[in-house]
N, C-alpha and C positions, 0 to 999 in steps of 0.2 A: 365121185364116192366119197364120205366123209369119211377120216379115219376111224377105225374100231376105236371104242371107246379105253378096249383093254387095251391097248397100246399105253397108254398111259403112265400104265405098270410096265417103264425099261430100265435100263442100266443107269439112266440119270436121275432118276427117281430113287429105286434103290439108294444109290451111293449119298444123296444129300439124307435121306431118311440114317442111315446105317452112323453116317458121321453125325449127326444130332441124337442118335442115341451115347455115343463113343463119350460126347461131349456132355452127356446126363449122368453114362453110367461108363468110367473110362474103361471096364471089362470085358466092356459087350464088346464078341467077339467082330468084326466086320470081314472077314475072311469065309470063316464059316456061315455068316448070312448071307453072304451071297453067294456061296456054294449051294447051298440046300432050295435058294429059289431057283436059282438059273443052272436047275438039272436038263435032260436031254427031252423030261417030257413038258417045257415051259411054252412051247410053241406052238404048241395045242393046247394049252387052255386056253378058258374060255374066260370073261372077265369077274364071274364070284368065284372059278376057280382060282382064277389065281389071285383074288384078296384073301381067298383061304391061306393060298399057299404063301403068303407073304405071314399073314396070321403064324401060322405053326411056325415056322423059321423065328420069328418072335419071341415066342415062347418055348422053343428049343435053345434061345440064344440068351434068356432071359434069368433072373432070378429064377427056381422052384415056386418061395411065398408069394401067392398072388396081390397079396396087398402089397409090397413090397413093387412088384410089378406093376402094379398100376399107380403107385406114386411117381414110378419111373416114366410112364405114358403119359400120364398127366405133363411134368417135364418138359418131356418132347413136344407132346404138343405144339405148344405155348411159345417154344425157341425155333418150331418148321411153320409158326405166323407170324413171326420178326422176321426181318430183314439181316442179308441178302434174299436169306431162302423161299421165306414167305409162300409156300404151300396152300392149299387151300384148295375145298369141293370132294369131289370125289373120292379122290386118288387116297387123303386121311380116314377114309370110310373102316379103314384095318384097325385104327381103333376100339370103336366102337365093335367091332367085328371080336376081336382078342374076347372083350366082356362078354360079348354071344358064346363061345365057345369054351369059353372056362372058365365063367362068374358064375354060374348058373345056380350053385352048391354056398355059392359067397352074396346071399341075397342084401345085405345093409351095404355093403360096401361098392357091387356093383350098380344097385339102382344111382347113387350120391356120381357114380363115374356117370354111365349113362346122361346124366343131368350134364354133368361136367364137359364130356367130352359134343352134347349135339350143337352148341354156337359152332362149331366146326366144321364136319361132318356130320349130319342128321342121327340120331343111335334107333331112326324109327327102323328100320330094318331088326336091330340089334334086342331093341325092347321086347319083341315078339313072342320069342322063346319062354322070356319073365310069362309076359301073360296067361301065356300056355299052361304053367308049372305053376304061375300062382296066382289063377286072376282072380278071386274079391280082392286079394292083398294089394296086387298091381293096380284095380282099379282106385281104388284108395289112393294110390299115390298118386297114380294122374287125375285126378282135382286137387291134391296135394299143385300139383307142378302146373293146374289149370289156375294157380292164386301167385303162381311163381313174377316177377318183375320183370324176368327173358323174356322175350317174344316165341326167341329160339323153345323154350323150355316148353311154352301155354304150348308152339304150335307140337311140340312130341306128345303135349295128353292128348292130343285128338290126332293126330295123323299115326301117332302110332298105335291106334286102335280103331283102325278102320279096318272094318271083315275083308274088303277084297284089295288088298294094298299092293299093289303093280312091284312086280319084279321081287319079289318071298313072298314068305306062307300066311296062305288065308288063316285067319282066325275063322271056324266052324262055332264054335259056342256062338261069336255075334254073330254069324245069319246064320244062324236057329233062331235067337230071341236077343235081338241090339237093345234090349232096354238098358245095360249100365252104361251104353257107350252112347246114349240118348242125355245123359244128365251131364255128360262133359260139353255137348256138342251145346245144349241150352245155356252152361258157363262161359259159354266164350265165344257165344253165336254174337255178340255187339264189343267181341275186342277191342281192340287201338289201333290194331294191327291188319293190315291186309294178308296181308303171310301167314295170320292165326285165322282169320274169317276165311280163307280159302281153302283150308284145308277142313275145316268145319266142312263148308259145300261138297270136296272131294267126298264124307265121309259120309252124308246125308247121301249122292248119291253113289256112294258105295250100297249103304241099303236101301236105296231104292231096288235092287236087281232083284233082293227075295223079298222086299215085304215093300210093295211100291205102297201103300195105302198110310203106313205110319209117316211115311214121305209125305204122300198128298195132305193127311191132317195137321204134318207138321208146317206145311210151305200154306194153308190155308191160316192157320196160326199166328205167324209169325209175317206175313203182307202184309207192307202197308206200315209197320212200326216205322222206315229210314228204310233211305234210297239204299244204303248199304248195307241191310240187312235184305230188301227185295233182290240185289243183287244179288247173293249169298243164297236165296232159296232156288232162284231162277237155276243160279250156275251147280245147285246141287241136285235140278230137278232136268239136269239134259239129256241125263239118258230116255227118260220118261218121255219128254218132248220128241223127241227123236224116234221114239217106237211107237209117237203121231195117237197118247192117250188122249181121251176128247179131256178130263175131266181137270187135266193138266195144263192142256191149251189153255183151257176156256179161263181156266187161274189168270192167263197170261193173256188175257185179248186176243186170243184167237179160235174165230171160230166158223166154220164152213165157208169155204170163198166158191158156193154153187152160181156166183155172179159172175166168177169169171171162166175167160175161156182162150184156148192155148190154139195159136196159130202159129206154121212155119216151122213148126218143132224138126229139127236139121240136126244127124248125127255122122261121124264117119260110120260108115259101117265096115271098115276092115280097118284094125288097127296093127300094127307092125309094132314086136316083142323092143321096149323101148323108147316108145313113141306115144305121141298125145293124142288122147281120143276128145276131140274138141263137137260141142254141141250148144245148140240157140234154141230161143222157142224165145216170142211175142206173146205178151199176156193181154189181152186188152177183157173192157167193161163197157157200158153202158154210162157210168159208175161211175167215184175213182176207189181202184183199187182196195186200197184200205187198210187193216194191221194187217201186213203179212208174214209168215217166215217160211222165207225159199228155201228148198233143198234136193239134191238129188239121191238117188241110192242108185247101186251096179250090183245086180246078182251076179259073184262073183263066180266062175270056175273053179270043183275044188277037183281034187285028184280023184277021190271018188265019180265022177261023174254026175257030181248034184251041184247046186248053187246058194250059196251063202249072201247075206246080202247083208252093206254094209249102206249107212246114210253118212252122207254129208250136207256140212250147210253151203248156202251160197247168197242168203242177205235177209237183214229185218227189218224191216221199216213200217214207218204207217204212209205210205204213197196214197196223194193225192190226187195223182196226176190218174187216167183211164188208160193207157196201158203203160208196159216197162219189157224191155227187150233183154232176155237173158244171154248171154253169152259164158262160156264158162269152159274150162277144158283138163284134163287128166290126166295127170302122166303114168303111164304103163312102164317106165323104169326101174331100174332091181332098184329095192330097199330094202333092207335086215326085219323089218315087220310085218313084212306081205312078203307072202309067196304067189305068182299068176301063173295058172295054166292056160294052156289056147285053151279055145272056143268055145261056144255060143256063151255069149251075154247079153246081160239087157238094162240099161239104165232107164231108171222112171223120173221124171217129176214131180217133184210135191208142196202141194200146197197145205199149207195150215194141218198137218198134217196128213193129209188127205192124199191119195195119187192121182194125180189127174195125167198123164199121160203116159209112158213105154212106147220105146222103139230098143228092136237087140240087134247086136252086132257084132261081130268074128275078131276076137285074139288068134291070131295067125301065130302060128308052131315056129320056133328059134330055127 
């Protein structure tokens, strides 16, 4: 298994961080900083807890004046991204996290700091408490950021206001009414940066979970403008496509595949814990198969004895042949994002949003 992400926060990282702070701010107490982090509870802390622990240790070791601390943080993050340290990636999220934790009552300096930090580690998580506290003011700021020269800041304008951003607090006000968010998405839908356009698509996908018709109407309005926007719209409709929404499937040319027969559908009837579920089937037709979106769904056993469905994509194409063999595997190896339970499961083949055939299988207990 890959190493847990939380382990990037280790003694090597904290030492590099301490040295950088001491160079910028000579009175920075390196030993105290380290002792505040690596106490007896450190090993039990998960990723976000470790992030906040380091943030709190920084607060204890930096000047009590917030404005002065932010100035130091800015100098340090620049230094960390220079040779020989060159730290980059999620580990530096402690910088915007400092703003989130201690800057809510310092609006102007904090908003500027979030924009400054976002090209390094994204400020998408840290900006959300500001949106909750200052919704109208922050959405006006998002419109300003949407015109920024930096693609990172423009992305912050859309990623930060996603109603259901993973790993972060949701924004109930936009789950209820996404209208303020739509202004940002319209502004950025033709952005030159794929990084930004992907964020617009992800925001649309979030909105589709609470307001599918809004996204369907947007899809109808935006489709056909250019290939980049077409990709954005389809990516933004991916949840609706997985749900088999007929109107959305039709928008992308996926009509009911009643002309297709399923033959020789086979799958592993009993799967041992950690092994692979293998399945195959033959799609056949008297005419070309046509434009198909091929998926499979597994009804996973839950702890309460009920089942929950998860849909996975197999392939998507315009098939000119009259038959196609599907062969696919699914791993039941342990992963951090899903917990498996022994018992009866079901696998269904889905063609253009409709279940074509299904079979049961057993996941054996450990």
